[in-house]
Backbone bond lengths (Angstrom), bond angles and torsions (degrees), N, CA, C in turn:
res aa  C-N    CA-C-N  psi(-1)  N-CA   C-N-CA  omega(-1)  CA-C   N-CA-C  phi
1 X - - - 1.455 - - 1.529 108.40 -
2 X 1.317 117.44 141.86 1.460 121.12 -177.18 1.527 111.14 -70.42
3 X 1.312 114.20 158.83 1.461 119.33 178.08 1.526 111.23 -63.21
4 X 1.332 116.50 -36.67 1.463 119.19 179.00 1.532 110.97 -64.55
5 X 1.320 115.12 -40.17 1.465 119.80 179.26 1.533 109.63 -65.28
6 X 1.328 117.17 -44.11 1.467 120.45 178.80 1.524 111.53 -64.01
7 X 1.331 116.94 -35.38 1.463 119.41 176.47 1.529 110.41 -64.78
8 X 1.322 115.95 -44.24 1.474 120.20 -179.44 1.530 110.96 -64.11
9 X 1.322 116.57 -43.61 1.466 120.17 179.94 1.526 110.46 -65.50
10 X 1.346 115.21 -42.99 1.463 119.09 178.26 1.513 111.86 -61.40
11 X 1.311 116.38 -42.42 1.468 120.71 178.66 1.529 111.02 -63.99
12 X 1.331 115.81 -40.74 1.469 119.59 178.89 1.524 110.76 -64.73
13 X 1.321 116.99 -42.55 1.469 120.13 178.63 1.524 110.64 -61.78
14 X 1.333 115.57 -44.18 1.466 119.12 -179.71 1.525 110.29 -62.84
15 X 1.313 117.19 -44.07 1.471 121.24 178.89 1.520 111.24 -62.05
16 X 1.320 116.08 -45.71 1.459 120.23 178.87 1.529 110.44 -62.49
17 X 1.334 116.15 -40.45 1.460 119.82 177.00 1.514 111.82 -62.57
18 X 1.341 116.77 -39.90 1.467 121.32 177.36 1.527 110.69 -63.11
19 X 1.325 115.37 -42.59 1.472 119.90 -177.11 1.528 112.15 -68.87
20 X 1.326 116.63 -34.57 1.470 120.06 -176.23 1.523 112.90 -97.48
21 X 1.334 116.37 -8.11 1.451 119.84 -177.77 1.527 113.11 78.50
22 X 1.304 117.17 14.91 1.466 122.31 -179.20 1.533 108.81 -85.91
23 X 1.326 115.74 99.45 1.469 121.70 -176.90 1.526 112.13 -62.79
24 X 1.338 116.31 -37.74 1.458 120.03 -179.70 1.533 110.70 -62.86
25 X 1.322 117.24 -43.35 1.461 121.70 179.34 1.528 110.46 -67.21
26 X 1.343 116.87 -37.06 1.465 120.80 176.54 1.531 110.11 -59.37
27 X 1.321 115.55 -51.69 1.466 120.67 -177.73 1.530 112.29 -64.48
28 X 1.340 115.91 -41.68 1.466 120.06 178.54 1.523 110.12 -61.43
29 X 1.303 117.32 -44.44 1.458 121.96 179.39 1.512 112.25 -64.65
30 X 1.325 116.45 -44.11 1.466 121.30 179.76 1.530 109.84 -62.44
31 X 1.346 116.13 -42.22 1.465 120.68 -179.71 1.530 110.36 -65.38
32 X 1.328 117.57 -44.97 1.463 121.22 -179.68 1.528 110.55 -61.82
33 X 1.320 117.67 -43.45 1.450 121.67 179.50 1.530 110.15 -63.34
34 X 1.332 117.06 -45.76 1.467 121.47 -178.11 1.526 111.97 -62.96
35 X 1.328 116.48 -43.68 1.463 119.92 -179.87 1.527 110.89 -64.20
36 X 1.328 116.58 -42.46 1.467 120.25 -179.95 1.522 110.98 -66.27
37 X 1.321 116.96 -41.05 1.472 121.41 178.74 1.524 110.09 -63.71
38 X 1.326 116.99 -42.95 1.457 120.96 178.76 1.523 111.70 -63.32
39 X 1.322 117.57 -42.42 1.469 121.71 178.76 1.529 110.57 -64.46
40 X 1.321 116.11 -40.00 1.463 120.38 178.11 1.534 110.30 -60.99
41 X 1.318 116.98 -45.43 1.460 121.02 -179.69 1.528 111.32 -64.96
42 X 1.337 117.46 -38.95 1.463 120.61 176.97 1.527 111.15 -62.22
43 X 1.312 117.27 -42.15 1.464 120.83 179.33 1.530 111.06 -64.63
44 X 1.318 117.16 -39.14 1.465 120.88 178.49 1.531 110.63 -65.79
45 X 1.331 116.94 -41.85 1.466 120.57 178.56 1.521 111.21 -65.06
46 X 1.330 116.58 -40.18 1.465 120.58 178.01 1.525 110.50 -61.84
47 X 1.314 116.92 -44.17 1.470 120.70 179.45 1.526 110.74 -62.14
48 X 1.319 117.47 -40.58 1.469 121.22 178.66 1.527 110.98 -65.55
49 X 1.349 117.37 -42.48 1.473 120.53 178.54 1.520 111.05 -62.50
50 X 1.334 116.77 -42.52 1.461 120.52 179.67 1.519 110.94 -64.56
51 X 1.323 117.43 -39.35 1.464 120.76 178.54 1.526 110.30 -64.85
52 X 1.329 117.18 -44.02 1.463 120.62 179.78 1.523 111.57 -64.90
53 X 1.335 117.38 -39.94 1.460 121.08 178.82 1.520 110.06 -65.16
54 X 1.320 117.03 -41.66 1.455 121.53 179.37 1.527 110.68 -60.65
55 X 1.312 116.88 -42.90 1.472 121.08 178.98 1.525 111.00 -65.75
56 X 1.323 117.50 -38.25 1.462 120.93 178.40 1.528 110.71 -66.08
57 X 1.327 117.01 -41.48 1.466 120.05 176.75 1.528 110.52 -61.18
58 X 1.325 116.91 -45.55 1.471 119.97 -179.05 1.519 110.60 -59.96
59 X 1.316 116.97 -42.84 1.463 120.48 -179.80 1.526 110.58 -64.26
60 X 1.319 116.97 -43.85 1.462 120.68 179.33 1.516 112.20 -64.71
61 X 1.323 116.55 -42.02 1.464 120.92 178.89 1.529 110.40 -63.41
62 X 1.329 116.45 -42.53 1.462 120.77 179.77 1.527 110.97 -64.33
63 X 1.334 116.68 -41.94 1.461 120.56 179.69 1.528 110.52 -64.80
64 X 1.318 116.81 -42.34 1.463 120.33 179.29 1.526 110.37 -63.54
65 X 1.320 116.58 -42.49 1.463 120.73 178.68 1.523 111.88 -63.44
66 X 1.326 116.23 -41.72 1.469 120.23 178.84 1.526 111.07 -65.14
67 X 1.322 115.94 -40.15 1.472 119.38 177.65 1.521 111.49 -63.31
68 X 1.323 116.14 -40.38 1.456 120.29 177.75 1.517 111.47 -64.47
69 X 1.325 116.93 -41.48 1.466 120.85 179.37 1.525 110.59 -63.87
70 X 1.328 116.47 -41.58 1.472 119.70 179.07 1.526 110.33 -64.45
71 X 1.328 116.61 -42.60 1.455 120.21 -179.83 1.529 110.10 -64.29
72 X 1.308 116.49 -40.00 1.465 121.19 178.75 1.533 110.34 -62.63
73 X 1.326 117.63 -45.79 1.467 121.50 -179.38 1.523 111.17 -67.79
74 X 1.326 116.32 -40.37 1.457 119.79 178.32 1.528 109.94 -63.25
75 X 1.316 116.36 -40.68 1.464 120.19 176.74 1.515 111.60 -62.22
76 X 1.344 116.61 -38.88 1.467 120.30 178.93 1.518 110.96 -66.14
77 X 1.342 116.31 -43.06 1.468 120.94 179.99 1.534 110.35 -65.96
78 X 1.337 116.52 -40.61 1.464 120.85 -177.04 1.529 111.95 -82.46
79 X 1.326 117.06 -8.45 1.456 119.78 -177.71 1.521 112.33 73.22
80 X 1.323 116.98 23.91 1.465 122.31 -178.92 1.533 108.66 -99.85
81 X 1.334 114.82 99.60 1.467 120.16 -177.06 1.525 112.01 -62.61
82 X 1.337 116.34 -36.38 1.467 119.83 -179.22 1.531 110.40 -64.78
83 X 1.320 116.88 -45.16 1.467 120.98 179.83 1.526 109.84 -64.23
84 X 1.310 116.59 -39.95 1.458 121.18 179.31 1.533 110.23 -62.68
85 X 1.314 116.85 -43.70 1.469 121.53 179.34 1.528 110.99 -65.71
86 X 1.330 117.07 -39.63 1.467 120.57 177.73 1.533 110.55 -63.01
87 X 1.310 116.25 -40.15 1.462 120.59 177.82 1.517 111.62 -62.73
88 X 1.352 116.32 -43.90 1.467 120.17 177.45 1.526 110.39 -61.72
89 X 1.329 115.43 -42.60 1.465 120.19 -179.75 1.536 111.03 -62.54
90 X 1.314 116.94 -43.30 1.464 121.29 179.49 1.526 110.58 -63.94
91 X 1.335 116.73 -42.08 1.471 119.72 177.80 1.522 110.98 -62.17
92 X 1.337 116.39 -41.84 1.464 120.54 179.75 1.531 110.93 -65.08
93 X 1.330 116.38 -41.18 1.473 119.63 176.91 1.520 110.87 -61.70
94 X 1.320 116.33 -43.73 1.467 120.58 -179.58 1.525 110.52 -62.59
95 X 1.334 117.09 -40.42 1.463 120.39 179.20 1.531 110.40 -65.19
96 X 1.334 116.54 -40.99 1.467 120.08 178.04 1.516 112.20 -65.34
97 X 1.325 116.71 -41.99 1.456 120.66 178.59 1.530 110.95 -66.36
98 X 1.322 116.44 -37.85 1.467 120.07 178.67 1.534 110.13 -63.22
99 X 1.331 116.42 -42.63 1.472 119.82 178.44 1.525 110.38 -64.31
100 X 1.316 116.18 -41.26 1.467 120.55 178.44 1.529 110.71 -62.48
101 X 1.323 116.87 -46.34 1.470 120.58 -179.43 1.522 111.11 -65.76
102 X 1.318 116.65 -34.84 1.469 119.93 177.52 1.529 109.90 -64.37
103 X 1.324 116.91 -42.65 1.470 120.69 178.33 1.523 111.68 -65.67
104 X 1.339 116.97 -38.44 1.464 119.81 176.80 1.521 110.79 -61.49
105 X 1.326 116.36 -43.23 1.458 120.34 179.67 1.508 112.09 -61.97
106 X 1.320 116.93 -39.18 1.468 120.78 178.75 1.514 110.44 -66.87
107 X 1.343 116.91 -41.78 1.464 120.88 -179.30 1.517 110.91 -67.84
108 X 1.352 118.09 -42.94 1.468 122.21 -178.39 1.517 112.16 -64.96
109 X 1.335 116.76 -37.01 1.457 119.62 -175.42 1.522 113.36 -87.07
110 X 1.333 117.69 -7.92 1.462 119.32 -177.98 1.522 112.31 -68.08
111 X 1.341 117.84 -25.52 1.460 120.56 -178.31 1.503 113.80 -87.34
112 X 1.323 117.84 -4.40 1.460 119.62 -177.20 1.488 112.05 -89.86
């Protein structure tokens, strides 16, 4: 059952308990509403953390790729084959990490 549904049911139980003077129903309803509200807030915080982490990964991957491209071009200009190869390798690593992070983001968000 969804958190919203549990909140509504809990609120209804609490209201009914208030109307009938049934303390047990009041407490049960209040507890059900509180637990559902807390779970809802936890899920929202988790989604926000995952979004922020995904953005940080993208920024890091982009920076690594740009650094590799610069190193590759500098190696080409300087005639340094080793530096050029290192730049290509760094760009390739960044592209692989970006694809991996993209897949992680898709997998993490599929359950929400």
